[in-house]
TIVO-2410 file (N, C-alpha, C; in nm, 3 decimals):
# residues 146
REC num residu      c1      c2      c3 atome chaine
REC   1      M  -5.202   1.308   4.544     N      A
REC   1      M  -5.076   1.247   4.510    CA      A
REC   1      M  -5.098   1.133   4.410     C      A
REC   2      M  -4.999   1.107   4.333     N      A
REC   2      M  -5.006   1.006   4.227    CA      A
REC   2      M  -5.024   0.865   4.284     C      A
REC   3      Q  -4.962   0.838   4.397     N      A
REC   3      Q  -4.967   0.704   4.453    CA      A
REC   3      Q  -5.110   0.666   4.491     C      A
REC   4      E  -5.187   0.762   4.542     N      A
REC   4      E  -5.327   0.733   4.575    CA      A
REC   4      E  -5.407   0.703   4.449     C      A
REC   5      K  -5.379   0.777   4.343     N      A
REC   5      K  -5.449   0.756   4.215    CA      A
REC   5      K  -5.417   0.616   4.161     C      A
REC   6      I  -5.291   0.578   4.171     N      A
REC   6      I  -5.251   0.445   4.124    CA      A
REC   6      I  -5.319   0.336   4.207     C      A
REC   7      M  -5.325   0.355   4.338     N      A
REC   7      M  -5.392   0.255   4.423    CA      A
REC   7      M  -5.541   0.246   4.391     C      A
REC   8      S  -5.603   0.359   4.365     N      A
REC   8      S  -5.745   0.359   4.329    CA      A
REC   8      S  -5.767   0.286   4.196     C      A
REC   9      D  -5.681   0.314   4.100     N      A
REC   9      D  -5.691   0.247   3.970    CA      A
REC   9      D  -5.661   0.098   3.982     C      A
REC  10      L  -5.572   0.063   4.075     N      A
REC  10      L  -5.539  -0.078   4.099    CA      A
REC  10      L  -5.662  -0.153   4.150     C      A
REC  11      K  -5.733  -0.091   4.242     N      A
REC  11      K  -5.854  -0.155   4.296    CA      A
REC  11      K  -5.958  -0.175   4.185     C      A
REC  12      E  -5.974  -0.073   4.099     N      A
REC  12      E  -6.069  -0.084   3.988    CA      A
REC  12      E  -6.027  -0.194   3.891     C      A
REC  13      A  -5.899  -0.202   3.861     N      A
REC  13      A  -5.849  -0.304   3.768    CA      A
REC  13      A  -5.868  -0.444   3.827     C      A
REC  14      M  -5.851  -0.456   3.958     N      A
REC  14      M  -5.871  -0.585   4.024    CA      A
REC  14      M  -6.018  -0.627   4.015     C      A
REC  15      K  -6.107  -0.532   4.037     N      A
REC  15      K  -6.250  -0.561   4.029    CA      A
REC  15      K  -6.290  -0.599   3.887     C      A
REC  16      A  -6.227  -0.534   3.789     N      A
REC  16      A  -6.258  -0.561   3.648    CA      A
REC  16      A  -6.191  -0.689   3.598     C      A
REC  17      G  -6.096  -0.742   3.673     N      A
REC  17      G  -6.028  -0.864   3.633    CA      A
REC  17      G  -5.924  -0.842   3.524     C      A
REC  18      N  -5.869  -0.722   3.515     N      A
REC  18      N  -5.769  -0.687   3.414    CA      A
REC  18      N  -5.630  -0.721   3.471     C      A
REC  19      A  -5.585  -0.843   3.451     N      A
REC  19      A  -5.461  -0.892   3.511    CA      A
REC  19      A  -5.337  -0.815   3.467     C      A
REC  20      D  -5.331  -0.779   3.339     N      A
REC  20      D  -5.213  -0.707   3.290    CA      A
REC  20      D  -5.200  -0.570   3.357     C      A
REC  21      K  -5.312  -0.499   3.367     N      A
REC  21      K  -5.310  -0.366   3.429    CA      A
REC  21      K  -5.281  -0.378   3.578     C      A
REC  22      V  -5.336  -0.481   3.643     N      A
REC  22      V  -5.311  -0.503   3.785    CA      A
REC  22      V  -5.161  -0.522   3.808     C      A
REC  23      G  -5.098  -0.604   3.727     N      A
REC  23      G  -4.955  -0.629   3.740    CA      A
REC  23      G  -4.872  -0.503   3.723     C      A
REC  24      L  -4.906  -0.424   3.622     N      A
REC  24      L  -4.832  -0.300   3.598    CA      A
REC  24      L  -4.851  -0.201   3.712     C      A
REC  25      L  -4.974  -0.184   3.758     N      A
REC  25      L  -5.001  -0.089   3.865    CA      A
REC  25      L  -4.935  -0.133   3.996     C      A
REC  26      R  -4.931  -0.260   4.022     N      A
REC  26      R  -4.859  -0.310   4.140    CA      A
REC  26      R  -4.711  -0.279   4.129     C      A
REC  27      M  -4.656  -0.296   4.010     N      A
REC  27      M  -4.514  -0.267   3.988    CA      A
REC  27      M  -4.488  -0.116   4.009     C      A
REC  28      L  -4.576  -0.031   3.957     N      A
REC  28      L  -4.560   0.114   3.975    CA      A
REC  28      L  -4.568   0.151   4.122     C      A
REC  29      N  -4.664   0.092   4.193     N      A
REC  29      N  -4.679   0.118   4.336    CA      A
REC  29      N  -4.554   0.076   4.411     C      A
REC  30      S  -4.500  -0.038   4.374     N      A
REC  30      S  -4.377  -0.088   4.436    CA      A
REC  30      S  -4.260   0.005   4.408     C      A
REC  31      A  -4.250   0.054   4.286     N      A
REC  31      A  -4.141   0.147   4.250    CA      A
REC  31      A  -4.152   0.276   4.331     C      A
REC  32      L  -4.276   0.323   4.351     N      A
REC  32      L  -4.296   0.444   4.431    CA      A
REC  32      L  -4.260   0.419   4.578     C      A
REC  33      K  -4.296   0.303   4.629     N      A
REC  33      K  -4.261   0.270   4.768    CA      A
REC  33      K  -4.110   0.257   4.784     C      A
REC  34      N  -4.043   0.198   4.684     N      A
REC  34      N  -3.897   0.186   4.689    CA      A
REC  34      N  -3.831   0.323   4.690     C      A
REC  35      K  -3.887   0.417   4.615     N      A
REC  35      K  -3.834   0.553   4.612    CA      A
REC  35      K  -3.849   0.618   4.749     C      A
REC  36      A  -3.963   0.595   4.815     N      A
REC  36      A  -3.985   0.650   4.949    CA      A
REC  36      A  -3.886   0.590   5.048     C      A
REC  37      I  -3.861   0.460   5.038     N      A
REC  37      I  -3.765   0.394   5.126    CA      A
REC  37      I  -3.625   0.450   5.101     C      A
REC  38      E  -3.594   0.472   4.975     N      A
REC  38      E  -3.464   0.528   4.936    CA      A
REC  38      E  -3.442   0.666   4.998     C      A
REC  39      K  -3.551   0.744   5.008     N      A
REC  39      K  -3.541   0.880   5.064    CA      A
REC  39      K  -3.519   0.880   5.214     C      A
REC  40      G  -3.558   0.771   5.280     N      A
REC  40      G  -3.534   0.762   5.424    CA      A
REC  40      G  -3.662   0.746   5.503     C      A
REC  41      K  -3.642   0.722   5.631     N      A
REC  41      K  -3.754   0.695   5.721    CA      A
REC  41      K  -3.849   0.815   5.728     C      A
REC  42      D  -3.977   0.788   5.723     N      A
REC  42      D  -4.084   0.888   5.733    CA      A
REC  42      D  -4.078   0.996   5.623     C      A
REC  43      A  -4.007   0.967   5.516     N      A
REC  43      A  -3.999   1.063   5.406    CA      A
REC  43      A  -4.123   1.052   5.319     C      A
REC  44      Q  -4.174   1.164   5.277     N      A
REC  44      Q  -4.289   1.168   5.187    CA      A
REC  44      Q  -4.238   1.198   5.046     C      A
REC  45      L  -4.296   1.131   4.949     N      A
REC  45      L  -4.259   1.157   4.810    CA      A
REC  45      L  -4.322   1.288   4.765     C      A
REC  46      T  -4.243   1.369   4.697     N      A
REC  46      T  -4.296   1.490   4.637    CA      A
REC  46      T  -4.351   1.457   4.499     C      A
REC  47      A  -4.421   1.551   4.440     N      A
REC  47      A  -4.473   1.530   4.305    CA      A
REC  47      A  -4.358   1.507   4.207     C      A
REC  48      D  -4.245   1.575   4.230     N      A
REC  48      D  -4.128   1.557   4.142    CA      A
REC  48      D  -4.070   1.416   4.156     C      A
REC  49      D  -4.068   1.364   4.279     N      A
REC  49      D  -4.019   1.228   4.301    CA      A
REC  49      D  -4.107   1.128   4.226     C      A
REC  50      E  -4.237   1.145   4.238     N      A
REC  50      E  -4.329   1.055   4.170    CA      A
REC  50      E  -4.313   1.065   4.019     C      A
REC  51      M  -4.294   1.186   3.970     N      A
REC  51      M  -4.274   1.208   3.827    CA      A
REC  51      M  -4.148   1.137   3.779     C      A
REC  52      Q  -4.040   1.146   3.857     N      A
REC  52      Q  -3.915   1.079   3.821    CA      A
REC  52      Q  -3.935   0.928   3.808     C      A
REC  53      V  -4.006   0.870   3.903     N      A
REC  53      V  -4.029   0.726   3.901    CA      A
REC  53      V  -4.109   0.688   3.776     C      A
REC  54      L  -4.214   0.762   3.747     N      A
REC  54      L  -4.298   0.731   3.632    CA      A
REC  54      L  -4.223   0.751   3.501     C      A
REC  55      L  -4.142   0.856   3.494     N      A
REC  55      L  -4.062   0.880   3.372    CA      A
REC  55      L  -3.959   0.769   3.352     C      A
REC  56      R  -3.899   0.723   3.462     N      A
REC  56      R  -3.801   0.614   3.453    CA      A
REC  56      R  -3.869   0.487   3.401     C      A
REC  57      E  -3.988   0.457   3.453     N      A
REC  57      E  -4.059   0.338   3.409    CA      A
REC  57      E  -4.102   0.350   3.262     C      A
REC  58      A  -4.144   0.470   3.222     N      A
REC  58      A  -4.182   0.491   3.081    CA      A
REC  58      A  -4.061   0.473   2.991     C      A
REC  59      K  -3.946   0.524   3.035     N      A
REC  59      K  -3.823   0.511   2.956    CA      A
REC  59      K  -3.785   0.364   2.939     C      A
REC  60      K  -3.801   0.286   3.045     N      A
REC  60      K  -3.772   0.142   3.037    CA      A
REC  60      K  -3.860   0.076   2.931     C      A
REC  61      R  -3.986   0.114   2.927     N      A
REC  61      R  -4.078   0.055   2.830    CA      A
REC  61      R  -4.038   0.094   2.687     C      A
REC  62      K  -4.000   0.220   2.667     N      A
REC  62      K  -3.960   0.265   2.534    CA      A
REC  62      K  -3.837   0.189   2.486     C      A
REC  63      E  -3.741   0.170   2.576     N      A
REC  63      E  -3.619   0.097   2.540    CA      A
REC  63      E  -3.651  -0.049   2.509     C      A
REC  64      S  -3.744  -0.108   2.585     N      A
REC  64      S  -3.783  -0.247   2.562    CA      A
REC  64      S  -3.853  -0.261   2.427     C      A
REC  65      I  -3.937  -0.164   2.395     N      A
REC  65      I  -4.007  -0.167   2.266    CA      A
REC  65      I  -3.906  -0.168   2.152     C      A
REC  66      E  -3.807  -0.079   2.161     N      A
REC  66      E  -3.702  -0.074   2.057    CA      A
REC  66      E  -3.630  -0.208   2.047     C      A
REC  67      A  -3.591  -0.262   2.161     N      A
REC  67      A  -3.516  -0.388   2.162    CA      A
REC  67      A  -3.600  -0.502   2.105     C      A
REC  68      F  -3.726  -0.511   2.144     N      A
REC  68      F  -3.812  -0.618   2.095    CA      A
REC  68      F  -3.838  -0.604   1.946     C      A
REC  69      M  -3.854  -0.482   1.897     N      A
REC  69      M  -3.877  -0.462   1.754    CA      A
REC  69      M  -3.752  -0.501   1.675     C      A
REC  70      T  -3.636  -0.465   1.728     N      A
REC  70      T  -3.510  -0.502   1.663    CA      A
REC  70      T  -3.494  -0.653   1.660     C      A
REC  71      G  -3.536  -0.718   1.767     N      A
REC  71      G  -3.524  -0.863   1.777    CA      A
REC  71      G  -3.636  -0.939   1.708     C      A
REC  72      G  -3.729  -0.868   1.646     N      A
REC  72      G  -3.837  -0.933   1.574    CA      A
REC  72      G  -3.944  -0.992   1.664     C      A
REC  73      R  -3.960  -0.937   1.782     N      A
REC  73      R  -4.061  -0.987   1.876    CA      A
REC  73      R  -4.173  -0.883   1.890     C      A
REC  74      A  -4.254  -0.869   1.788     N      A
REC  74      A  -4.362  -0.771   1.788    CA      A
REC  74      A  -4.464  -0.799   1.897     C      A
REC  75      D  -4.483  -0.927   1.932     N      A
REC  75      D  -4.579  -0.962   2.037    CA      A
REC  75      D  -4.539  -0.902   2.172     C      A
REC  76      L  -4.411  -0.911   2.205     N      A
REC  76      L  -4.363  -0.854   2.330    CA      A
REC  76      L  -4.360  -0.701   2.323     C      A
REC  77      A  -4.329  -0.647   2.207     N      A
REC  77      A  -4.329  -0.502   2.189    CA      A
REC  77      A  -4.470  -0.448   2.210     C      A
REC  78      D  -4.571  -0.519   2.161     N      A
REC  78      D  -4.710  -0.475   2.178    CA      A
REC  78      D  -4.748  -0.470   2.325     C      A
REC  79      K  -4.704  -0.568   2.402     N      A
REC  79      K  -4.733  -0.570   2.547    CA      A
REC  79      K  -4.669  -0.449   2.614     C      A
REC  80      E  -4.546  -0.418   2.576     N      A
REC  80      E  -4.477  -0.302   2.633    CA      A
REC  80      E  -4.546  -0.172   2.592     C      A
REC  81      K  -4.598  -0.166   2.470     N      A
REC  81      K  -4.669  -0.046   2.424    CA      A
REC  81      K  -4.794  -0.022   2.507     C      A
REC  82      V  -4.864  -0.129   2.542     N      A
REC  82      V  -4.984  -0.117   2.625    CA      A
REC  82      V  -4.945  -0.063   2.763     C      A
REC  83      E  -4.839  -0.118   2.820     N      A
REC  83      E  -4.792  -0.071   2.951    CA      A
REC  83      E  -4.749   0.075   2.944     C      A
REC  84      L  -4.680   0.112   2.837     N      A
REC  84      L  -4.636   0.251   2.820    CA      A
REC  84      L  -4.756   0.344   2.813     C      A
REC  85      A  -4.860   0.304   2.743     N      A
REC  85      A  -4.980   0.387   2.732    CA      A
REC  85      A  -5.044   0.409   2.869     C      A
REC  86      I  -5.044   0.306   2.951     N      A
REC  86      I  -5.101   0.319   3.087    CA      A
REC  86      I  -5.017   0.415   3.169     C      A
REC  87      I  -4.885   0.400   3.163     N      A
REC  87      I  -4.795   0.488   3.239    CA      A
REC  87      I  -4.811   0.632   3.192     C      A
REC  88      E  -4.818   0.652   3.061     N      A
REC  88      E  -4.832   0.788   3.007    CA      A
REC  88      E  -4.961   0.855   3.052     C      A
REC  89      G  -5.060   0.774   3.089     N      A
REC  89      G  -5.185   0.830   3.142    CA      A
REC  89      G  -5.165   0.903   3.273     C      A
REC  90      Y  -5.058   0.872   3.346     N      A
REC  90      Y  -5.028   0.938   3.473    CA      A
REC  90      Y  -4.931   1.055   3.456     C      A
REC  91      L  -4.870   1.066   3.340     N      A
REC  91      L  -4.773   1.172   3.314    CA      A
REC  91      L  -4.842   1.294   3.252     C      A
REC  92      P  -4.780   1.411   3.266     N      A
REC  92      P  -4.838   1.529   3.200    CA      A
REC  92      P  -4.830   1.513   3.048     C      A
REC  93      K  -4.915   1.587   2.978     N      A
REC  93      K  -4.917   1.583   2.831    CA      A
REC  93      K  -4.777   1.618   2.780     C      A
REC  94      Q  -4.728   1.536   2.688     N      A
REC  94      Q  -4.594   1.557   2.634    CA      A
REC  94      Q  -4.594   1.667   2.528     C      A
REC  95      M  -4.487   1.745   2.525     N      A
REC  95      M  -4.472   1.853   2.427    CA      A
REC  95      M  -4.443   1.794   2.289     C      A
REC  96      S  -4.488   1.864   2.189     N      A
REC  96      S  -4.452   1.824   2.053    CA      A
REC  96      S  -4.308   1.868   2.027     C      A
REC  97      R  -4.251   1.817   1.919     N      A
REC  97      R  -4.113   1.854   1.886    CA      A
REC  97      R  -4.101   2.005   1.863     C      A
REC  98      E  -4.202   2.065   1.801     N      A
REC  98      E  -4.200   2.209   1.773    CA      A
REC  98      E  -4.205   2.290   1.903     C      A
REC  99      E  -4.292   2.249   1.997     N      A
REC  99      E  -4.302   2.319   2.125    CA      A
REC  99      E  -4.171   2.308   2.202     C      A
REC 100      A  -4.113   2.190   2.201     N      A
REC 100      A  -3.986   2.168   2.271    CA      A
REC 100      A  -3.875   2.251   2.206     C      A
REC 101      A  -3.873   2.258   2.073     N      A
REC 101      A  -3.771   2.336   2.004    CA      A
REC 101      A  -3.781   2.484   2.040     C      A
REC 102      A  -3.904   2.534   2.050     N      A
REC 102      A  -3.924   2.674   2.087    CA      A
REC 102      A  -3.874   2.701   2.228     C      A
REC 103      L  -3.900   2.609   2.319     N      A
REC 103      L  -3.854   2.625   2.456    CA      A
REC 103      L  -3.703   2.615   2.466     C      A
REC 104      V  -3.643   2.526   2.388     N      A
REC 104      V  -3.496   2.514   2.384    CA      A
REC 104      V  -3.436   2.646   2.336     C      A
REC 105      E  -3.492   2.703   2.231     N      A
REC 105      E  -3.445   2.834   2.178    CA      A
REC 105      E  -3.450   2.939   2.288     C      A
REC 106      K  -3.562   2.945   2.358     N      A
REC 106      K  -3.582   3.044   2.463    CA      A
REC 106      K  -3.480   3.027   2.574     C      A
REC 107      I  -3.456   2.905   2.615     N      A
REC 107      I  -3.361   2.878   2.723    CA      A
REC 107      I  -3.218   2.906   2.678     C      A
REC 108      L  -3.186   2.870   2.553     N      A
REC 108      L  -3.051   2.896   2.501    CA      A
REC 108      L  -3.020   3.045   2.496     C      A
REC 109      A  -3.122   3.127   2.474     N      A
REC 109      A  -3.102   3.271   2.470    CA      A
REC 109      A  -3.057   3.323   2.607     C      A
REC 110      G  -3.098   3.256   2.714     N      A
REC 110      G  -3.063   3.300   2.848    CA      A
REC 110      G  -2.938   3.234   2.906     C      A
REC 111      V  -2.879   3.140   2.834     N      A
REC 111      V  -2.761   3.070   2.885    CA      A
REC 111      V  -2.635   3.137   2.833     C      A
REC 112      A  -2.546   3.173   2.926     N      A
REC 112      A  -2.424   3.242   2.887    CA      A
REC 112      A  -2.321   3.147   2.826     C      A
REC 113      D  -2.298   3.033   2.892     N      A
REC 113      D  -2.196   2.939   2.847    CA      A
REC 113      D  -2.261   2.828   2.765     C      A
REC 114      K  -2.262   2.845   2.634     N      A
REC 114      K  -2.325   2.747   2.546    CA      A
REC 114      K  -2.229   2.635   2.505     C      A
REC 115      S  -2.105   2.641   2.551     N      A
REC 115      S  -2.008   2.540   2.512    CA      A
REC 115      S  -2.027   2.410   2.591     C      A
REC 116      N  -2.088   2.418   2.709     N      A
REC 116      N  -2.108   2.299   2.792    CA      A
REC 116      N  -2.249   2.244   2.768     C      A
REC 117      T  -2.258   2.142   2.685     N      A
REC 117      T  -2.387   2.082   2.650    CA      A
REC 117      T  -2.458   2.028   2.774     C      A
REC 118      G  -2.383   1.972   2.867     N      A
REC 118      G  -2.441   1.916   2.989    CA      A
REC 118      G  -2.516   2.020   3.071     C      A
REC 119      L  -2.455   2.138   3.085     N      A
REC 119      L  -2.520   2.245   3.162    CA      A
REC 119      L  -2.646   2.295   3.090     C      A
REC 120      V  -2.638   2.304   2.959     N      A
REC 120      V  -2.754   2.347   2.880    CA      A
REC 120      V  -2.866   2.245   2.895     C      A
REC 121      M  -2.832   2.116   2.885     N      A
REC 121      M  -2.934   2.011   2.899    CA      A
REC 121      M  -2.998   2.016   3.037     C      A
REC 122      K  -2.917   2.039   3.139     N      A
REC 122      K  -2.969   2.045   3.276    CA      A
REC 122      K  -3.071   2.159   3.288     C      A
REC 123      A  -3.039   2.274   3.232     N      A
REC 123      A  -3.130   2.388   3.238    CA      A
REC 123      A  -3.259   2.360   3.161     C      A
REC 124      V  -3.245   2.300   3.043     N      A
REC 124      V  -3.361   2.271   2.959    CA      A
REC 124      V  -3.451   2.167   3.026     C      A
REC 125      M  -3.394   2.059   3.076     N      A
REC 125      M  -3.474   1.952   3.138    CA      A
REC 125      M  -3.540   2.000   3.267     C      A
REC 126      A  -3.474   2.088   3.341     N      A
REC 126      A  -3.535   2.143   3.463    CA      A
REC 126      A  -3.659   2.226   3.427     C      A
REC 127      E  -3.651   2.296   3.318     N      A
REC 127      E  -3.764   2.378   3.274    CA      A
REC 127      E  -3.880   2.292   3.222     C      A
REC 128      M  -3.848   2.184   3.155     N      A
REC 128      M  -3.952   2.100   3.094    CA      A
REC 128      M  -4.020   2.008   3.194     C      A
REC 129      K  -3.950   1.968   3.299     N      A
REC 129      K  -4.005   1.885   3.407    CA      A
REC 129      K  -4.092   1.769   3.358     C      A
REC 130      G  -4.035   1.684   3.275     N      A
REC 130      G  -4.105   1.563   3.234    CA      A
REC 130      G  -4.208   1.582   3.125     C      A
REC 131      K  -4.215   1.700   3.067     N      A
REC 131      K  -4.315   1.726   2.964    CA      A
REC 131      K  -4.264   1.695   2.824     C      A
REC 132      A  -4.137   1.653   2.815     N      A
REC 132      A  -4.081   1.618   2.685    CA      A
REC 132      A  -3.981   1.503   2.702     C      A
REC 133      D  -3.969   1.423   2.599     N      A
REC 133      D  -3.877   1.310   2.600    CA      A
REC 133      D  -3.733   1.359   2.600     C      A
REC 134      G  -3.653   1.307   2.692     N      A
REC 134      G  -3.514   1.350   2.706    CA      A
REC 134      G  -3.431   1.328   2.581     C      A
REC 135      K  -3.456   1.218   2.512     N      A
REC 135      K  -3.381   1.187   2.390    CA      A
REC 135      K  -3.408   1.293   2.282     C      A
REC 136      M  -3.535   1.332   2.268     N      A
REC 136      M  -3.571   1.433   2.170    CA      A
REC 136      M  -3.510   1.568   2.208     C      A
REC 137      V  -3.513   1.601   2.337     N      A
REC 137      V  -3.456   1.728   2.383    CA      A
REC 137      V  -3.307   1.731   2.359     C      A
REC 138      S  -3.240   1.618   2.385     N      A
REC 138      S  -3.096   1.610   2.362    CA      A
REC 138      S  -3.063   1.636   2.214     C      A
REC 139      E  -3.142   1.575   2.125     N      A
REC 139      E  -3.122   1.597   1.981    CA      A
REC 139      E  -3.140   1.744   1.946     C      A
REC 140      L  -3.244   1.807   2.002     N      A
REC 140      L  -3.271   1.948   1.973    CA      A
REC 140      L  -3.157   2.037   2.023     C      A
REC 141      V  -3.108   2.011   2.142     N      A
REC 141      V  -3.000   2.092   2.198    CA      A
REC 141      V  -2.874   2.077   2.114     C      A
REC 142      K  -2.841   1.953   2.077     N      A
REC 142      K  -2.721   1.930   1.994    CA      A
REC 142      K  -2.735   1.998   1.858     C      A
REC 143      E  -2.857   1.994   1.804     N      A
REC 143      E  -2.886   2.057   1.676    CA      A
REC 143      E  -2.865   2.209   1.684     C      A
REC 144      K  -2.914   2.270   1.792     N      A
REC 144      K  -2.904   2.415   1.810    CA      A
REC 144      K  -2.762   2.459   1.840     C      A
REC 145      L  -2.689   2.377   1.916     N      A
REC 145      L  -2.553   2.414   1.954    CA      A
REC 145      L  -2.453   2.380   1.844     C      A
REC 146      G  -2.481   2.273   1.769     N      A
REC 146      G  -2.386   2.227   1.668    CA      A
REC 146      G  -2.414   2.288   1.539     C      A
***
């Protein structure tokens, strides 16, 4: 499970004295524990639950990077980029735009009702399971449908 890997990496980071990584890994561990609490008493997180938490945290970092760059705070954006790189180390390899476009084409061929973008997005994102950025997939779907 991902949580054990994060705890193991946290111990290593603590031994190495890497304060930034320790802080991030503690935050990730806390987010995973909060998700387990949210699911209910004695609930175990599935791999999909863990993936959702990590993807949400990665998305937060991407949004922060954009905001900091817009605000002219490259120093803070750099810190967020480092955190994003650490989080991405726990995520599956991301698809390239070309790979995602091919998968969108394949899925669109099997969808009967192409007028509902939301349903198409749901089918596409379920198939990709965190292997592609949602914003990029949304652009590809709109491009193919529009």
